[in-house]
C-alpha positions, 0 to 999 in steps of 0.5 A: 785607821791609825787614829782609830787604833789609838782611840781604842787603846785609850778607851781600853786604858780608861776602862782598865783604870775604872775597873782598878781596885784601889787599895790604901796606897793607890788611893793615897797616890791619887790624893797626892795629885788631886786632893785640894788639902795637899795641893794647898799644903804644897802651895804653902811651900812655894809661898815660903820660897817666894817669901825668902826671895822677897826678904833677900831682895830687901838687901839688894840694890833698889833703883827708882825713877821719878818724873814730876811737873808743877804749875804755879798758878800764883808764883810764891812771893817773898817780902823784902825791905824796899831800901834793899834796892832803893837806899832812899826808901823808908826802912819800914817800906816793904816790897813783894818779889816773886821768886821762881817760875810758873812752870817747873819739871824734873826727872830723877834716878835714885839708887839705894843699897843696904850695906850692913844690918843685923836685922836683915841677916836674921830676917833671911835666916828666919825666912829659911826657917819658915820654909822648913816649917812649911815643908814639915807641915806638908809632910805632916798633912801627907802623914795625917791624910794617909792615916785618914784614908786607910781608916776611911777605906777600912770603914767602907770595907767594914760596912761592905762585909757587914752588908754581905753577911746580912745578905747571906743571912737573908738568903739562908733565912729563905731556906730556913723558912722553907724548911719550917713551912714544910714542917708546919705542913707535916704537922710537926710545928704550929703555924705560928712557928714561922712568925719569928723568922719573918720578924727576923727577916724584916729586921735584917732587911732594915739593917741592909737599908741602914748599911747602904746609907752608911756605905754611901756616906763613907764613900762620899767622905773617902772621895772627898778626901782624895779629890775623887769625883763625887758622882763617879764610881770607885772600886775598892779592895774588899778585905782589910790590909792586915799585917800578917807579921804578929811580931810587928809591935815588938819590932818597931821602936819609937824615937820621938825625935823622928816625929813630925810633931816634934820636928815642928816644935824644934823648928818653932824653937829655932824661929823664936831664937831668931826672932829674939836675936832680930829684936835685939838687933834693932838696937844695933846700927844699920848702914845704907848707901844712896845715889841720886841724879836729878835734872830740873827745868824752870820755865815761864811758859810750857816749853819743856820740849824745846831742845835749845833750853837747859835742864839743870842737873844735880848729882849726889851720893852718900851714906846713912848710918842709923844709930838707935840711942833711946827708945823709952824701954820699948826694946827691952819689953819686946826682948822680954816678950820674945824670951817668954815665947822661946821659953813657951816653945821649949816647954811645948817640946818637952810636953809633946815628947812626953805625949808621944811616948804615952801615945805609943804605949797606948797604941801598943796596948791597943794593938795587943788587945785588938789582936787578942780580941780578934783571935778570941772572937774567931774561936767564939764564931766557930763555937756558935756556928757548931751550936747553930748547926746542931740546932738546925739539925734538930729542927729537921726532926722537929726536935727544935722550934723557930724561937730557938732557931731565931735566937741561935741565928741572931747569936751567930749573926751578932758573933760574926758581926763582932768578928768583922768589927774586931778585925776592923779594930785590929787593922785600925790599931796597926795603921795608927801604930805604923803612923807613929813608928814610921814617919813619912818622908817626902 
C-alpha cells in the first residue's frame, strides 16, 4: 500500500510538471541541465582544469622504471694485435677477441626533477589564464543561449497570437456570412455579395495552415536549444514578458568593461603577454636534477633467476644546466611574432569596446522606436475597430456591401496583426538591451 501511495505521488508530480507553463527563465533553467551546447561549454572548463594539472605536473618529480634483456646471437668481436699476448708474433698478425656474454639483462630506476625554469613558470600562468578564458566562454554561451531562448519563445508566442487572431476572424466571418445570406434572402443584396467573404475565408484558412507549419518549426528550434525531447509536448506561456517600467532604458547604463566580450579580449591580451614572456624565457638557462640506480647481469647461459649469481649495481646522480647560446635568429623571430599578436589583441580590445558603445546606442534607439510604434499601433487598432463596427452596422440595414465589409475586415485584421508584430519587436528590443546592460554572472 505504501509503494502504491508513492507511485501515485510520483505520477501526480509528473503530470504537474508536464502541465507546467514554461517561461523564459524556467526554459533556461531546463537548458542549463540538458542543453548539449552548455554541457560541452562546462566540459571545456573541466578540460582546462585538467590542463593546469598536466602543466603543473611537468615540474614535479618523475620516476620511471626500466627492464631490458639482450641475447647476442653473435657476441661482438674486437680485433687486437697478436703480439699483445705473444711477443714473438708478427706485428702484422691480428687476432679476434669476443668481449661480453651472449645473455645480458638489467633493471633500473630513474628519477628526475625540474629545479628551475622560467618557461615552466610562465606555462603554469598561461594555463590558469586559459582556464579563465574557458570560464568566460561558458558565461558567454549561457548569456547568448538565454537571449536566444527568450527570442525563440517570443517567436512561438507571436505565431500563436497570430493564429488565434485569424481563428477568431474565421469565426466572426461565419457570423458575417449568415448576416449577408439573410440580407440576400430578403433581397437587400445581390447573390454575388457573399463571394468576397468566401474568398476571405479561404485566405484565412490558408493562413492558419501556414502558421501551424511555422509554429511547429519554431517549437522544434526551441526544444533543440534547451535539449527538450523533440517528440514530447511542451507548454509555454501565452504572452510576451514585457517590462512594464517604460523608464527601463534610462535606468540602465552601459559599462563596456563588464561585457563578457571585452573580458574575453582582456584575457586574450594577458595570454599574449605571457606567451611573449615564455618565448623570451627560452633563451634563459634551465636546471634539472636526476638520479639513476641500475643493476646489470651478464651470463653465458640463461640463468638470471639463479640467486647465487651476481647482479652488478651502478648508481649515479647529477644536475644538468641547459644554457641556450645561439639559435640563428629563431628566438628573435618568435619574439617578434608574439609582440605583433599582442599588438593585434590590444587593437581588438579598442575595436570591441567601440562596437559595444555603438551597439548600445543602436539598441536604445530601437527600443525607443519599438515602444513608440507599439503605442501608435494600439491607437490605430482602436480607430480601425470603430470604422469596421460602423460599417458592420450599415450592412445590417443594407446601407453597405460585402466588398466594403471585406476591405474593412482585412484592414482590421492587418492592423491587429501589425500590433502583435510591434509587441514582439518591443519585447525583442528589451531582451537585447538587457543582455548588454546586465551581464550574466555564474
